[in-house]
ZAFI-601400 format. One line per 2 residues: number of its first residue (from 0); their letters; for each residue x, y, z of N, C-alpha, C. Coordinates in Angstrom, 2 decimals. Atoms other than C-alpha are relative to their C-alpha. Layout:
<pts>
NUM = a = X,Y,Z,X,Y,Z,X,Y,Z | ...
</pts>
This chain:
<pts>
0 = xx = 1.35,0.11,-0.50,109.55,100.04,104.72,-0.23,1.14,1.00 | 0.37,-1.11,-0.88,107.81,102.90,106.53,-1.23,-0.40,0.81
2 = xx = 1.14,0.26,-0.89,105.38,102.74,109.44,-0.67,1.33,0.29 | 0.78,-1.19,-0.36,102.60,105.28,110.03,-0.81,-0.38,1.23
4 = xx = 0.72,0.30,-1.25,101.31,105.29,113.61,-1.17,0.97,0.13 | 1.23,-0.80,-0.03,97.71,106.51,113.86,-0.74,-0.27,1.31
6 = xx = 0.80,0.12,-1.21,95.76,107.18,117.06,-1.25,0.86,-0.16 | 1.27,-0.71,0.15,92.09,108.16,117.02,-0.08,1.20,0.94
8 = xx = 0.24,-1.21,-0.77,91.31,111.67,118.20,-1.50,0.23,0.08 | 1.43,-0.36,-0.14,87.94,113.05,119.36,-0.90,-1.23,0.12
10 = xx = 0.81,1.20,-0.22,86.65,109.67,120.48,-1.00,0.24,1.12 | 0.95,-0.14,-1.11,83.66,109.24,122.81,0.71,-0.26,1.34
12 = xx = -0.58,0.22,-1.33,84.45,109.39,126.51,-0.15,-1.46,0.40 | -0.01,1.37,-0.51,85.25,106.09,128.21,0.12,-1.06,-1.10
14 = xx = -0.23,0.93,1.10,86.16,104.48,124.87,1.48,0.04,-0.34 | -1.42,0.07,0.36,89.66,103.27,124.08,0.19,0.53,-1.43
16 = xx = -0.23,-0.49,1.37,91.13,105.06,121.04,0.44,-1.14,-0.91 | -0.49,0.93,1.01,91.72,103.12,117.86,1.45,0.34,-0.28
18 = xx = -1.40,-0.17,0.36,95.42,102.63,117.22,0.28,-0.88,-1.20 | -0.19,0.67,1.26,96.64,101.60,113.80,1.42,0.27,-0.50
20 = xx = -1.36,-0.17,0.53,100.09,101.03,112.24,0.12,-0.61,-1.38 | -0.18,0.51,1.35,99.85,100.57,108.49,1.46,0.12,-0.45
22 = xx = -1.34,-0.01,0.59,103.07,99.77,106.64,-0.10,0.46,-1.44 | 0.00,-0.47,1.38,104.00,101.38,103.35,1.42,-0.01,-0.55
24 = xx = -1.30,-0.10,0.65,106.84,101.27,100.86,0.27,1.43,-0.48 | -0.13,-1.40,0.39,106.24,104.96,100.12,0.61,0.80,1.16
26 = xx = -0.66,-0.79,-1.04,108.39,107.48,102.00,-0.99,0.84,0.80 | 0.83,-0.80,-0.91,106.76,109.12,105.02,0.96,0.70,0.96
28 = xx = -0.97,-0.74,-0.81,108.94,111.82,106.52,-0.62,1.08,0.86 | 0.66,-0.96,-0.87,106.38,114.18,108.01,-1.52,-0.21,-0.06
30 = xx = 1.43,0.19,-0.22,102.69,114.70,108.76,-0.81,-0.12,-1.30 | 0.82,-0.02,1.23,101.31,115.47,105.27,0.07,-1.33,-0.77
32 = xx = -0.04,1.30,0.68,102.62,112.33,103.53,-0.62,-1.13,0.83 | 0.63,1.01,-0.86,101.48,110.28,106.54,-1.51,0.02,-0.18
34 = xx = 1.45,-0.12,0.20,97.93,111.60,106.09,-0.42,-0.57,-1.35 | 0.30,0.54,1.33,98.01,110.71,102.39,0.01,-1.53,0.05
36 = xx = -0.09,1.46,-0.07,99.12,107.13,103.13,-1.17,-0.58,0.78 | 1.14,0.47,-0.79,96.43,106.72,105.79,-1.26,0.07,-0.84
38 = xx = 1.17,-0.13,0.87,93.83,108.00,103.33,-0.05,-1.12,-1.03 | -0.04,1.12,0.95,94.96,105.38,100.79,-0.54,-1.27,0.64
40 = xx = 0.43,1.22,-0.67,94.44,102.60,103.31,-1.48,0.05,0.35 | 1.42,-0.14,-0.32,91.06,103.94,104.41,-0.84,-0.24,-1.24
42 = xx = 0.74,0.19,1.25,89.88,104.09,100.80,0.00,-1.47,-0.42 | -0.07,1.42,0.37,91.10,100.56,100.16,-0.97,-0.82,0.86
44 = xx = 0.89,0.72,-0.91,89.22,99.31,103.23,-1.46,0.20,-0.41 | 1.37,-0.30,0.42,86.01,101.03,102.06,-0.34,-0.80,-1.26
46 = xx = 0.23,0.74,1.24,86.35,99.47,98.60,-0.16,-1.49,0.29 | 0.08,1.43,-0.30,86.98,96.00,100.03,-1.28,-0.36,0.75
48 = xx = 1.24,0.28,-0.72,83.96,96.26,102.31,-1.20,0.04,-0.95 | 1.11,-0.09,0.96,81.71,97.25,99.40,0.07,-1.07,-1.07
50 = xx = -0.19,0.99,1.06,83.17,94.73,96.95,0.85,-1.14,0.55 | -0.79,1.09,-0.59,84.21,91.63,98.90,0.56,-0.93,-1.06
52 = xx = -0.63,0.94,0.92,86.52,89.17,97.23,-0.86,-1.25,-0.13 | 0.78,1.24,0.16,84.83,86.11,95.77,0.69,-1.13,0.77
54 = xx = -0.56,1.15,-0.71,85.28,82.94,97.81,0.20,-1.17,-0.95 | -0.32,1.15,0.86,86.45,79.59,96.47,-1.27,-0.70,-0.51
56 = xx = 1.24,0.67,0.42,82.88,78.22,96.32,-0.63,0.69,-1.22 | 0.61,-0.75,1.10,81.79,80.98,93.94,0.67,-0.35,-1.33
58 = xx = -0.73,0.23,1.24,84.53,80.33,91.38,0.73,-1.34,-0.02 | -0.67,1.29,-0.16,85.50,76.75,92.37,0.10,-0.75,-1.24
</pts>
């Protein structure tokens, strides 16, 4: 298991940075693969926000 530690850069003044630690089973040994893994998670989040999972009432 690999951990990618992400801290927001260029944030507005007086705002705490976003910190994020996604886990991955894919190897992350330097910056470039870390960026790829973070991009995967960001894309997944965007997809899930646009296409929410059906709830139990919908398909009960």
